[in-house]
C-alpha positions in Angstrom: -59.6 159.3 -30.0 -62.3 157.6 -28.0 -61.5 154.3 -29.8 -58.0 154.1 -28.3 -59.1 153.4 -24.7 -61.4 150.7 -26.0 -58.5 149.1 -28.0 -56.3 149.2 -24.9 -59.0 147.3 -23.0 -59.3 144.7 -25.7 -55.5 144.1 -25.9 -55.2 143.9 -22.1 -57.9 141.2 -22.0 -56.3 139.3 -24.9 -52.9 139.3 -23.1 -54.4 138.3 -19.8 -56.1 135.3 -21.5 -52.8 134.2 -23.0 -50.9 134.2 -19.7 -50.6 130.8 -18.0 -53.2 130.3 -15.2 -52.1 128.8 -11.9 -53.1 125.1 -11.7 -55.4 124.2 -8.9 -54.0 121.5 -6.6 -56.1 118.5 -5.8 -58.1 118.9 -2.6 -56.5 117.2 0.3 -59.4 115.4 2.1 -60.0 116.5 5.6 -59.6 113.7 8.2 -63.3 114.1 9.1 -64.7 113.7 5.5 -67.1 111.0 4.4 -64.5 108.9 2.7 -62.5 108.5 5.9 -65.6 107.6 7.8 -66.6 105.0 5.2 -63.2 103.4 5.4 -63.2 103.3 9.2 -66.7 101.7 9.2 -65.6 99.1 6.7 -62.5 98.2 8.8 -64.6 98.0 12.0 -67.2 95.8 10.5 -64.7 93.4 9.0 -62.7 93.3 12.3 -65.9 92.8 14.4 -67.2 90.0 12.1 -63.8 88.3 12.2 -63.6 88.6 16.0 -67.2 87.3 16.4 -66.5 84.3 14.2 -63.3 83.6 16.0 -65.0 83.8 19.4 -67.8 81.5 18.2 -65.5 78.8 16.8 -61.9 79.6 17.7 -60.6 76.2 16.9 -61.7 76.3 13.3 -61.7 80.0 12.5 -59.3 81.3 15.2 -56.9 82.8 12.6 -59.7 84.6 10.6 -59.0 87.9 12.6 -55.7 88.2 10.7 -57.8 89.2 7.6 -59.2 92.0 9.7 -55.7 93.0 10.8 -54.6 93.1 7.1 -57.5 95.4 6.1 -56.7 97.7 9.0 -53.1 97.9 8.1 -53.9 98.7 4.4 -56.2 101.5 5.5 -53.8 102.8 8.2 -50.8 103.0 5.8 -52.8 103.8 2.6 -51.5 106.9 0.9 -48.3 107.2 2.8 -45.9 105.9 0.1 -47.6 108.0 -2.6 -47.2 111.1 -0.4 -50.9 111.9 -0.2 -50.7 111.6 3.6 -47.8 112.6 5.9 -46.0 109.7 7.6 -46.6 111.4 11.0 -50.3 110.7 10.6 -49.4 107.0 11.0 -47.3 107.7 14.1 -44.0 107.4 12.1 -41.9 110.4 13.1 -38.8 111.6 14.9 -38.5 112.6 18.5 -38.6 109.2 20.2 -36.7 110.3 23.3 -38.7 113.5 23.8 -42.0 111.7 23.4 -40.9 108.8 25.6 -40.1 111.3 28.4 -43.6 112.7 28.2 -45.2 109.4 29.0 -42.6 107.9 31.3 -45.0 107.6 34.2 -47.6 105.8 32.1 -44.8 103.5 30.8 -43.7 102.7 34.3 -47.3 101.8 35.3 -48.3 99.6 32.4 -44.9 98.0 31.6 -43.8 97.4 35.2 -46.3 97.9 37.9 -49.3 96.2 36.2 -47.1 93.3 35.1 -45.3 92.7 38.3 -48.3 93.4 40.5 -50.8 91.9 38.1 -54.4 92.8 39.0 -55.5 89.8 36.9 -53.6 87.4 39.0 -54.6 89.2 42.2 -58.3 89.0 41.4 -58.0 85.4 40.4 -56.2 84.5 43.6 -58.7 86.4 45.7 -61.7 84.6 44.1 -60.1 81.1 44.1 -59.3 80.5 40.4 -55.7 81.5 40.3 -54.3 78.2 38.8 -57.0 78.3 36.1 -56.2 81.9 35.3 -52.5 81.1 34.9 -53.3 78.1 32.7 -55.6 80.3 30.6 -52.9 83.0 30.1 -50.1 80.6 29.4 -52.3 78.7 27.0 -53.1 81.9 25.1 -49.3 82.6 24.9 -48.3 79.0 24.2 -45.7 79.5 27.0 -43.1 76.8 27.2 -39.4 76.9 27.9 -38.7 75.4 24.5 -40.4 78.2 22.7 -38.8 81.2 24.4 -37.0 82.5 21.3 -40.1 82.0 19.2 -42.3 83.7 21.7 -40.0 86.7 22.0 -39.8 87.0 18.2 -43.6 86.7 18.0 -43.9 89.4 20.7 -41.8 91.8 18.7 -43.8 91.3 15.5 -47.3 91.0 17.0 -47.0 94.0 19.3 -46.0 96.1 16.3 -48.9 94.8 14.2 -51.4 95.3 17.1 -50.3 98.9 17.6 -50.7 99.7 13.9 -54.1 98.1 13.8 -55.6 99.3 17.1 -53.8 102.6 17.8 -52.6 104.0 14.4 -55.7 102.9 12.4 -58.7 102.4 14.6 -58.1 104.7 17.6 -56.7 107.5 15.5 -59.6 107.5 13.1 -62.3 107.0 15.8 -60.9 110.1 17.6 -61.7 112.2 14.5 -65.4 111.4 14.9 -66.1 110.6 18.6 -63.2 112.3 20.4 -60.0 110.9 21.9 -61.3 109.5 25.3 -64.2 107.5 23.7 -61.8 106.3 20.9 -59.3 105.0 23.5 -62.0 103.2 25.4 -63.7 101.6 22.4 -60.4 100.6 20.8 -59.3 99.0 24.1 -62.5 96.9 24.3 -61.8 95.6 20.7 -58.2 95.0 21.7 -59.3 92.9 24.6 -61.6 90.8 22.4 -58.9 90.0 20.0 -56.8 88.4 22.8 -59.6 86.1 23.8 -60.1 84.5 20.4 -59.5 80.7 20.4 -59.0 80.6 24.2 -60.6 78.3 26.7 -61.7 78.7 30.3 -64.6 79.4 32.5 -66.4 82.7 32.2 -64.8 84.3 35.3 -61.3 83.3 34.0 -61.9 84.7 30.5 -63.5 87.9 31.8 -60.7 88.5 34.3 -58.1 88.1 31.6 -60.1 90.3 29.2 -60.3 93.0 31.8 -56.5 92.9 32.2 -55.9 93.2 28.5 -58.4 96.1 28.2 -56.6 97.9 31.1 -53.3 97.5 29.3 -55.0 98.8 26.1 -56.2 101.9 27.9 -52.6 102.8 28.9 -51.3 102.0 25.3 -54.1 104.2 23.9 -53.4 107.1 26.3 -49.7 106.9 25.4 -50.4 107.1 21.7 -52.9 109.9 22.1 -50.3 111.9 24.0 -47.4 111.3 21.6 -48.8 110.1 18.3 -45.6 108.2 18.1 -45.8 104.5 17.0 -42.3 103.7 18.1 -43.0 104.8 21.7 -46.3 102.9 21.9 -44.8 99.8 20.4 -41.8 99.9 22.8 -44.2 100.2 25.7 -46.4 97.3 24.5 -43.3 95.2 23.9 -41.8 96.0 27.3 -45.1 95.1 29.0 -45.3 91.8 27.2 -41.7 90.8 28.0 -42.0 91.7 31.7 -45.3 89.8 31.8 -43.7 86.7 30.2 -40.8 86.9 32.7 -43.3 87.0 35.6 -45.2 84.0 34.3 -41.9 82.0 34.0 -41.1 82.9 37.6 -44.4 81.7 39.0 -44.6 78.6 36.9 
């Protein structure tokens, strides 16, 4: 009689072994893991090297920064199509109107106030290099009446690319490791450097323009940090560029 309990235990173990076991899902990497950090460092190194070379010899290597942009876009959108990462992590999500309302004051300041009452032009006028500053900015934008359509088309494309590179990829990933405020500041500094590649002008002219671009970048970064919505940040950046272009045409 004592054998029967033993047999029941043996049969229960046997049947348990034959039952299908639940498959273990692949670990979803945390945003703060070493792989994400390595990719971020790689993108930053490539972008910094490309920007440094462009600043050193913009006439010959001015377009090299595009390679850094491509690498950042690949990292920023990597894994989205395959479903390993949610699209919202790249700022692609619904709720444009609601997110836009959250940052409407910031939009008004950066897209309207800072463009119409430009601190860059104000500082340059105050210190006596206003005409040189305008020439520097228009030279950077290749601003002529014959290229309005091309300029606006380029603004639509370039503002989107810049937001993907600087806000979706660099700022977002930096915030995982150093926090959002520091990420916004550091990304804005890099954003400013990218706009001074292959430009000419005296040091005060370049630094004043650089400061204006960094200031805009701080607002774009704050808007993205608040909404994590690429469309909202892109629309803000595009609106700021269009208003700025209109102002430059008015004063020319």
